[in-house]
N, C-alpha and C positions, 0 to 999 in steps of 0.2 A: 504494499499499500504506499502511496507517495504523496497524494492529495488528502491533508488531513483539517477538517474543520473543527476548531474550538471555541464553543461557546461562552461566555465569561471570560475569554482567554487575555483579558488585561487585567483581570482578579489577580488573588496570589496564587493559586494552584495553578491557574490558567496560564498564567505568563511564565512561569517556571517549566510548566511542560512544553510551551510553543519552545523555548529557546532550545530546551534538550532536543525536540524533534529538528529542530532547523538545524542544529549540530550534527544531527543524524543523516541529513539530505533531503529532508521531507519541505515538501510546498506547503505550508502552513497557512490556512485563513482564518482571522477571528472575527467575531459578531460580540460587539460589547456595546452598552449602553454608556459605559462610564459615571455610573452613579454618584451622583455627589459624596453619598453618605461614606464612599470607599474610596474614590478618588479626589474627591475636594470639588470646589467651583471651577476651577480653571487646570483639568489634567494635564495639560502642557508642560505646566509649571509644579501642580503640585501631587502628582501621582508617579514617582518612581518606578511601579510597575508597568502604567502604559508606556513611559518613555523608553523601558528596557526594551520593549519590541517593536517600538518605531523602525522602519525601513528593514524590518527582518522578516515581517511576516505581511500578509496582504490585509489591511484593516478594514473594517465595515463597521461604523457606528449605527448601530441599531439596536431594535429589541425583540426579542423572543417572541412578544405576545403580539407581533405585527406581520402579517402572512407575507407581505411582499419584502420585508428586509430577511426571512427565510430564503423565499426563493431566489434572491439575491445572491446569496452565499453556497447554497446547496448542491448546484448544478457543477458537475464534475470532480466531486468529493469522493474518496474512496471509501472513509470513515468519519465519523462523528464524535468527537469528545463534548458530551452535553454538562457544562459546567454550570451555566448561567442559571444563579437564583437569587433570592432573597435568604439571608442565612442565621437574621439575629432570634433565637430561641424565646428569648422574652418579648421582645418586639412582635413577634408572629401570633403574640395572644390577645393583640388589640388593633393589628394592622393586617386583619384577616381576610378581607377581599382582597388585597394586593399580593399577600404570600401564596392565595390561591390560583390568582391569576398568571402572575408569574411562573412558579413552581409547577404546579399541575397543569394551568393553560398553555404555557410556552411549551411544555412539553407535549400535550395532546396535539398542540396545533403542529409540531415537528414530524410528531406520526402520520397526522393527516396528511400530509405533505409525501413522506415517504411511501405512503399508502396509494397515494391518487394522482401522482405525478410520476414521469422517468427520472431515472436519475441512474448513478453508478454506485450508493452507497453498501456496503460489503459488511460493515462493523458501525454498531455504535455503545461506546463507553457511557454510562448513565452514572453520576457522583449521587451516590447514596449518602447516608449518615447513620451514626450509632443511634442519631436520636429516634430512629424506628423502632429500636427495642423498647424505648422507655426507661424504666430501670431493668437493672440487668438480670443475670442468670444468679439465684441465691439457692442454698442449701437449709433445708428446715432441718433440725434434731429429729423431728416427730415424722414427717411428709416428704422428705427427699427433695429433690429438684422442685422449686417455685417460682413463681414469675409475681413479685407484690405489686400490688398497685398502688394508685398517686397516695403518696402519704398524706395525712389528713391535718387540715389547717387548725385543727384543736390539739393533735399531739405537737405539732412544732411549734405552736405558741407557748406550749409549757416546756419547751427547751428538748423534746425527745424527736430527733430527726432520726432516727434508725428506722429499717425498711422490717416490715413485720410479714410473718406467712399469711397468705390470704386464707388459710384454713383455721390457725390454732392462733393466730395474732401474737406469737411468740417473736422473737427477734432472731433474725435469719442470716447466715455467714453467707458473703459476695463471692461469686465464682465466678472465672473468664466467660466472656459471654460469646457462643457458638454460633454461628450461621443459621443454624436450625432452632434458636433459640425464639420464646414468644415474642412476636410483632406486636407492640402496643403501645407506641407513642403516646407521651402525655403534652406535647404541644403541637400547635398549629402547624408550626414549620416541620415535626417528626412525621405530622399525616401527609404533608406533600411531599415529603421527601418517599415515603412510604408508597403513595400516588407515584410517582416519576418511576420507581422502581419496576413497580408491577406493571405501568403502561408499557415500560420499554422493552421487558422480556417478554410480555405477552404478544403486544403488536409483531414485533421485531422477528418473532418466532415464525408468527403464519404469514409474515413475506418472505422467509428464508434468509432473514438477514441475522448476522450474528451478534448478539449483546452480552455485555458483560458489567453487571451492576457492582460497583465498590461501597463500603458502609464504610467511609473514612472515621476515624477518630477525632481528636482534636488536634488539628492541622496547627504547625507553629515554625515560624524561620525567619530570616530575613528577607523583607518586602511584605509583609503584613502590614495591614493597614492600622496605623497609630492613632488615626481620627474617629474611628468607627466605635462609639463607646456601647454599642448593641451586641458585640460578638467579638472572643476572642480573649479570655482571662490574661493571659501574657499581655497583650498590647494595652487592655486597660488599666493592669497593675504596673506597668511600665510608663505610661503616660502619668499616672498618680506620683511615683516615685519621682521622675524627672520633675514634675512641677511643683515638688516639695509637700504633696500632698498625703495626708495617711490614707494606709489601706483598709477599707473596711472587708472584713473576711465574714461572708454569709454562714449560718448555723455554728459548727460549732470549730469549723477548719477541717475536720478529717474526712470531710465529701472527698471522694476521688474521681480522677480521669485517666485517661490511656493518653498521651502527649506524644504525638508523632511528627518527626522532625519532615521539614518541606522535602526534602533532596531524597528521601525514603518513598514519600507519596509518589511522586516523580517516577520513580523508578516501578515501584507495584503498578502504576497506570500505565507505563509505556510498555511493561510485562503483558496486560492485558491486550492491549494492541495488537502486538507482536506474537503472540502463543494462541493456537489454536485450543489448546487446552482450557483455555479460559472462557471458552465461548458458552454462551446460552448459561452462565453460574455467576453467582455473587460471592464476593468475599470481604471480609473484614480485613480494613488496613489500619494497623497501629504497632503497638511494640509489645502486647501484650503482658504490659506492666502497669501497676496502680501506682499512681502520684496523686496525694492529699493537695488540697488547695493552700492549708499554711505551709508545706515545704515549697511549694511554686513561690510564696511572698517572700521568704525568707530567702531562698536560694538568688531572685531577683535582686533583694537589697543587698546582697553578698556581693554579687557582681558590678551592681552600679557603684557599691560603695557610698551608698547614700542613707544616711538615718532617718528612716521617717516612722511614724507609729503604725503598727498593726494590730489593728483592733479588732478582736471576735467579738462580733456585734450579737450573734444570737438573730438578727434578721434573715428573712429567707423570702422566696421567691416561688408563689405557687405554681406547680407545674414543672420544678426544676427537679431532676433526678438526685438520687445519693451518691450512686455508683454507678460506672460502667466501664469496663476494660476490656479487650478485644483476645480470644482465642484465634490466635493466628496459624494454627496447624494447617488449616485447606492450601491458604496460600503460600506457605512455605514448601509443604509437599507437591502441589499441583504447577505451580510456576515459579518455583525456586527463590522466592522472595525472603528476602532475612533484612531485617533490620540493621543498619550500620551506625546509626547514632543514637547513643545513651541520652537521658534526660539531661545529665551535667554537661556533656559536650555540646547537645544542641543549644543550651541555655547559654554558655559562653559566647557561640558564634552569634546569637541572636541579640546578646547584649551588648556584644561588640558593634554590631551594625546598628542598634539603635543608638549607640553614644556618637554616633557620625550623624544621625538625622536631625533636622529641625524640629523640637517636638510642639506638636501643636496644643490647642488650646484643650485644657481638660473638660470634657464634655458629660462627664460621668454621672455628676449631680443630677442633670438636665434628664438623662435618660432615667436615673431612679426616681425624679419627679414623675415623669409620665406613668411609670408603673404603678405608683402611690395612687395618683389618681383614679387609675384602673382598678384598683383595690387587688392587683397582683403582688405586689411589695407589702411584706410586713413586719 
């Protein structure tokens, strides 16, 4: 495959994949709307991601929600890497129509065009998310493998942030989440990602087009947006620290995520493009290691060498999950993927990059105020 279309290709993951594919000699076309939330009001000046791909790819400014924009870029493409999406988990709970329109609607539009027009697309890679799992996989001493439902406002208000067995309501033990785990997203964003994944795998199969779904964990690294206060805990904390502001740790600081470095995500995604073994399958993309939020804050403070107050507030967001880390056995076994970056090494590279950037105004408090007004932040 020589000609690759990347939607959202000026974004964090997309631009890095685009540059790697160009390096491999492929012709890359990027469709991106250059959202101000990610790229700033003047992307030519404010977006290092956009600037990194300029003159290296065929760039088309447009939206995945506009049929004509799709039609302008889909002709002559051998494969599509569909990354374009609204991505803020918290924001998705009150900008519902926008998330459905862009994520689900944009994907449906792509598939409609693939179904009803002539093209040469042979493979579609869809960016799914760990958010489709909601809470991950757990073990109950009495009931074995269980999948806890959303934690109650009543429990969290009392400072009880643990996940409970849905049968006996006792505290359960976190396990790595496998691809065959229960799909039960707890946010609108997670629902749209589930929709995207199912739509692509179902429709592409009927068309004879190979499809690959990637359930990315928490992706981080140089180049991620520092100005978007709705997504990316590392960016949010970094902007707070560099502005000399305190860090507010939600819950008790023991909630965990699987942080996977951007270069590993790029490698995994390209394996899916190149290997037939990936066809019509879904894979977790992570490290398989859980890191708690308190460790994240302390590691960032250490590398920035900036002392700011770290406050465990007990605040919480309704719909947030407690734990989720990936079981990556399948992608290792079937595609030969092996993460090359551990958390310490990745954070060092990330903070070195942040130290060279102009730090934007900290808009975190504004995003919190929005959630408070909607009753989603306690």
